[in-house]
N, C-alpha and C positions, 0 to 999 in steps of 0.2 A: 422158847420161841418168841414169847411176848417181849422179853428183854431185848432180844436181837432186833425185833421190829422197831422198838422204841429207839435203840441206838442208831438204827439205819435211817430213821426219819429225818433227824437234823442234817444228816449227810445228803439226803435226797433234796432237802430244802435248800442246802447251800450250793450243790452242784447240779446243774441242769444239762443233760446231754441233748445235743441237737446236731443237725447236719447242715453244712454250708457248702454247696457246690460239690457234694459227694465226699466231703472230708469230715470225719467225726471230730468234734471239738467239745470242750467242757466249759460251761459258762459259770463263773464264780462271781457272786454278788460283789460289786464295788471294784472289780477289775476292769480298767478301760479297754484292754485288749479283748476281753470277753464281751464287752458291750458292743464293740465293733463287729465281732463274730455274730452276735445276735441280730444285728442290723443286716448283715449279709445274708443270714439264713431267712430272715423275714422278707427281704427285698431282693429278688433275683435280678433286678435291672441294674443299669450302669449308675454308680454313685457319683453323680455330676458334682455335688458339693465338695466331696473329698478330692475329686480330680482337679477342681479349681485350685486347691491348695498345692497339689503336686505341680501344676502348671506354673503358678506365680513364684513359688519357692525356687524351682529349677531355673526359671527365667532370671530371678534375682541373683543367683550364683553364677550364671553364664554371662550376664551383661558386662561385668567389669573385666572378665578374662581377656577379651580381645578388643574392647572398645578403644584401647590405646593404639592399635596397629595403624590405622589411617594417619594419625598425627605423630606417631613415634619417630618417623623419619625427620620431621620438622622439629620435634621436641629435642632430639639429640643434637640437631644442628644449632638450635638456640641455646642449649646448655654449654656450647663451645667445648665439648670434650673430644670431638673428632677433629684431627688435624687436616684431613683431606676428605673430599666428598665421598670417595670410594670406601672410606673407613666407617661411614655412618652405619651401614648394615651390621658391622662387627659389634659396635657398642649397643645398637638397638637390640641385638639378640640376647644380651645379658639382662636387660631390663625385662624383656618378655619371659625369660627363663626363671627369674627370681620368684615369681608367683608360684609356678609349678614346683620349684625346689622347696619352697616353704610348705606347700601342701603335701609333698612327698614325705616330709619328716613327721607329719602329724595325722595323716588320713586314717591309718590303722587305729591309732589311739581314739580318734573321734568315733570310729565305727564300734569299738569296744564300749565306749561311753554310751553310745546309742542303745546297745544291748543291755546295759546295766541300769541307766537312769531314764531311758526312754528316747524316742525319736524327737519329740517336741522340744525339750530344752536344748538339745544339740543344734537343732534347726534354728531356733530363735537366737542363740548366741552367735551362730555363723552369720545370720542376717545383720546382727548388730555390728559385727566386725566389718561387713561390707560398708555400712553407713559411715563408720569412723575412718577406716584406712583408705577407702576409695576417695573420700573427700580430701584427705591429706595428700594423696598422690597428685591430685589436680593442682595442689598448691606447691609442688616441688620446685625448689629454686636451685637445686644442684643434682648432679648425676647420682650421687650416693644416696641422697634423700629419696629419689625416685626408686632406686633399687630396694632400699630399706622398707618403704611403705608397701611396695608390691610383695615383698617377702612376707611381711606380717599379715597382709591381706590373705595370702595363700595359707599360711600356717594356722590362722585362726578361723578359716572358712571350711568347716567340716560338713557342708550341706549335702553334697551330691550323693554320698554313700547312704546316709540315713533316708533321704527322700526317695531313693530307688527302692529301699526296703519298704518304706511307707506305701509306695504306689502299689506294690504287690499285696500288701496286707489289708488295704481298704476295699479290695474288690474280690469277686469270686474268680475261680480259675479260668472260666471262659472269657473273662475280660482282661486277663493279664497282658496279652499282647497289646491291647489298646492302652493299658496303664503305662507300660514301659515305652510305647511309642509316644505317649504324651511327654514322658521325661526327655526322650531324645529329640522330640519336636521342639519343646521349649528350650532345650539345650542348644539345638542347632539354630533356632531363631534368635536366641540370645547371642550366639556367636556371630550372627549376621546383623541383627539390629544394633548391637553394641558398636561394631565398627561403623555402621551407618550414622549413629549418633555422633561418634567421634569425628567422622568425616564432615558432617554438616555443621557441627557446633564448635569445633576447634577453631582457633584464630578468629574469634567473632569481630574483633576490631578491623580485621582485613576483609572478612567476608560480608559483614553487615555494618559498614562505617556510619550509616545513618542512625543506627541504634546504639552502638558501642564506640566510644571514642578511645584512642590509644592511651589517654591518661586515666581512663576509668579502671575500676578493679579488674574487670574482665579483660581489659587491654594489658594490664600489668601481669595477669596470670592467664595467658591465652589458651591454656588447656584445662581450665577449671570448669567451664560451663558443661561439657559433656559428662564429666565426673559428678558434678552436682546433680544433674538430671537423674543419673543412675542411683545416687544416694537418696534422693527424694522418693523415688519409686521403692527402694529398699525399706525406707522408713514406713511407708504405707503398708508394705507386706508384713513388716515386723508387728505393726499394730494389729493387723488382721489375724495373725497367727495366734493371738491370745485365745481365739475361739476354735483353733484347730484341734480336733480330737486326737488323743494319744492312741496308739495301736499296740504298744508292747504289753504283754501279759505281766502283771505285777505279783501274781501269787506263785507259790511253790507248793506242789502237792507232795506230801510225805509218802514214804514207802507204805506205811500202814493204811493211809487213805487210798492209795493206789490199789492195795489188796481188797479193801472194802468195796471200792467201786467195781472192781473186776468181779467180785463175788455177787454183787447186786445185779450185774449185767450179764452174768454167765449164760442165763437162759435166753438172752436176746441176741447174743453175738454168735455168728457162725464160727466154728473152730478154726477154719482156715483164716478168716478175717482176724481172729484173735492172735494167731501166730504172726501174721503180717504186722499187726499193730505193735506187739511186744518186740518184734525184730527191729522195727524202725526206731524204737527207743534205744535199743542196745547198740545200734550200728553207727551212732554219732561219732565221727572221727575227726582227727586233726584236719584243719583246712588245707594244710600243705600236703596231706596224703589223699585229698579228694581230687583225683585227676580230672574229672569232668569240670570242676571249678577252676583248677589251676590252668588247664589247657585253654579254656575260654578266656581267662584273664590275660594270658600271654598273647592270644590273638587280638584281644581288645587293646592291649598296650601297643602292639605293632601298628594297628590302624590309627590309634590315637596319636602316635608319634608322627605318622604321615599327615593326619589332618592338621595338627598344630604347625608342622613345618610348612604345609601348603598355605595355611591362613597367613602366616608371617610373610612368606615369599610372595603371595599374591599382591598384597598391598605395596611391598617394597618394589616389586617388578612393575606394577601399574604406574607408580608415581615416579620411577626413575626415568632419566632422559632417554630419548630414542637412540641417541648415539651410543648408549650402553646396552641397547636391546630392549629397553622398557617401552612404555606407552605414553609417557609424559602427561599423565592425567593428574588433576588436582585432587585434594582430599575429598572435596565435594563430589567429584565425578565417581570416585571409588565408593563413597557412601551411597550414591544412587544405585550403583550396580548391586551392592550388598542389600539394600532395602528391597529391591525387586526379588532377589534370591530369598530373603526372609519371608516374603509373602508367599512365594511358591512352596516353601517348606511347610507352612501352615496348611495349605490346601492338600499337599501330598500326604502328610502324616495323618491327617484326620480322615481323609476320604479314600486314599489309594493304598497306603501301606497296610492297614488291617486286612484288606482283601488279598493283597500280594502275599502276606505272611500266611494267610489261611490256605492259599493254593500251594505255595512253594515251601513254606516253613522257613524258620530263621536262618538255617544254614545255606540252603540253596539260593535264597534271595541275596544273602551276603556274597556268595561266590559270583553270581551273575553281576552284581553291582561292582565288585572289584574288577572283573574282566572288562566291563564297559568303561571304567575310569581310565584305563591305560591309554587308549587312543585319544581320549579327550586331553589328557595331560601332554601328550606328544604334540598336540596342535597349538598349545598356548604360545610358544616362542615365535611362531610364524604370524601371529596376529599383529605384530609390530609393523608388518608391511601393508596392512589393510588401511584404506582411506576411510574417512567418515562419510556417511553415517553407518557404513557397513561394519566398522570396528565396534561401535557401541552395541549393535544388534547381535553380532556374533559373540562378543564378550559376555553379554547378559545371558544368552542361551547357554553358553558353555558353563558359566558360573552356576546357573540354576540346575543343570543336569548333574554337574560334579558334586555339588553340595547335597542334593537329594540322594544321590547314590551313596555318599559317605554316611548320611544319617541312616540309610537302610542297613548298612553294615554294623554301625554302632548299636542300633536297636536290636539286631539279631544277637549280638554278644551279650547285651543286657538280659535278654530272655534266657539264654543259656546259663548265665551266672546265677540268676535268682532262682532257677529251678534246680540248681545243683546242691542247695543247702536247705535245712529246715529253718523255721522262723527265728529260733533263738540263736542261730549263727549268721543270720542274714545281714545284720548290721556290721559285724566283724568281717564277713566275706566281702561286702561292698567297700568297707574301709580298706581292706587288703587290696582290692581292685583299684581303688583310688590312689593308694600308695604307689603301686606299680605304674599306673597310668600317669600320675603326676611326675614320677621320675623321668619317664620317657618324654613327657611334654615339657619338662624342664630342660632336657637336653636338646629337644627339637628346635626351639627358637634360636638358642645359641648356635647350634650346628648349622641351622638354615642361614642365619645371619653371616656366619663365617664363610660358608660355601658361596652365598650370594655375592659377598664382597670379593671373594677370590675369582668367581666366574666373570664378574664385570671387568676384571683386569686382563682377561684372556679372550678378548673379542676376536682374535684371529687364530685361535687354537685349531689344531688339526682335528681333534676328536670332540664333537659336540661343543663348538665355540660359544662363548658368552653364556647367556641364560639357558641355552639348550641343555647345558650340563646340569643345571639346577633341576629342570623338569625331568631329565633322564634319571637322576638319582631319586626323585620322588616316585617315579615309576618302578624303580628297583625295589623300593620299600613296599609299594603296593603289591608287587608280584610275590614278595616274600610272605606277606600277610595272606594272600590268596592260597599259596601252597600249604600254609599251616591250617587252613580250614578243612583239609582232607585227612582221612584216616591214614596211618595209625596215630597221628598227633592229636587231633581233636576228638575228644570223647563226648558223646551226647548224653546228658543227664536222663535218667529213667523217667522222671516226671515229665520231661519235654516229650519223650516218646509216647507216653500215655496220653498227654494232651493232644 
């Protein structure tokens, strides 16, 4: 008995059992994941410091995705690749799609890497790729250079999957909705602030002739300034991430150690609880056979396709001439609308969404948001008949409501996905989700650009003429996503039910 006690002592010194938010975890000395678990157990409050990292990293990956859309129309025009004005949307779609196509090819690999080597190194490499290739995109002198730099930016940017896993891992279960709403908030704001920067800062020699002359560097590269601003912000985030704590557990517990731990704890653990714990270890299965995960990923992909198509169409439609059904706005006007929308997203996600999620849950809130999006989208084509200042007011209100509803849906799917897998599969699961989403988002801009170009050529069509057809098709996709949120298609993770 004395020998047994002596052999058990080092094990008890090495492994410390504690509870974090009702979950039993084991703290191993020197493991960064265990250090985070100890902090969660000791501090039941919101981890504001870790949430700041979640916020700025997500914002960093979102900013370059859509910052080009307000000036893409003019960039394609200046690159002299489109022979007719009506063809600009066609070529613009492929530049927008190249980023997502690149990310589609590598997202699962980045997710697996995050599960193997940690969240932090993958995040830092992704931010570094933003600094390099976003800068090069702003210096594009040909159509193919623009496509190549956007493709490499997407392929080497594996940020979003690991940071979603990180957001779940730095907080207790009761704060998961807030953590993932921070991801979707920063993501949504990035998708709004990015275009706002692009709209305000593109073509500086034309918009700010007193500061930038046509012969200056920014006059010769008229789309570099917004890209430079994003790259400078990414550089600051990259430096700050040196102090970002890792959350992945680095240790592996052998079978013998497992048996010793169980023997030492047998008198403390209720038999039912022990069966549940051992069962949870044995039931880890292939991600593709995990239907709660796969069904939520499919729903996420459908709504992501819709959001990306809407983002591209909105800028193209707002900037196109009124004779083609557009609004004849400048890139600066579009940037102002998107800036107002970005500010509203911040307020909504921080103060309103957590309460809505607590009352309705992620699924019901997503369904209601999808239903409300449909009449708003139907109203867009008729705004071209509104005079000023009524047009600006209605456009801002519609943009604010539409984007907040979209973020509600995306956040709900984030919660479902991350509750459908254990921690050691979370990086891969989010990587798989990013692969599917990136494929759909790669198809969306190209498809939206082609449809938009085609719709502008049929101004006198019988069935939904002109841009009415574009917004009708966006509503069809929204309706499909809504249908898929119901049973038997969508399966709710058990963890989500318990929460």
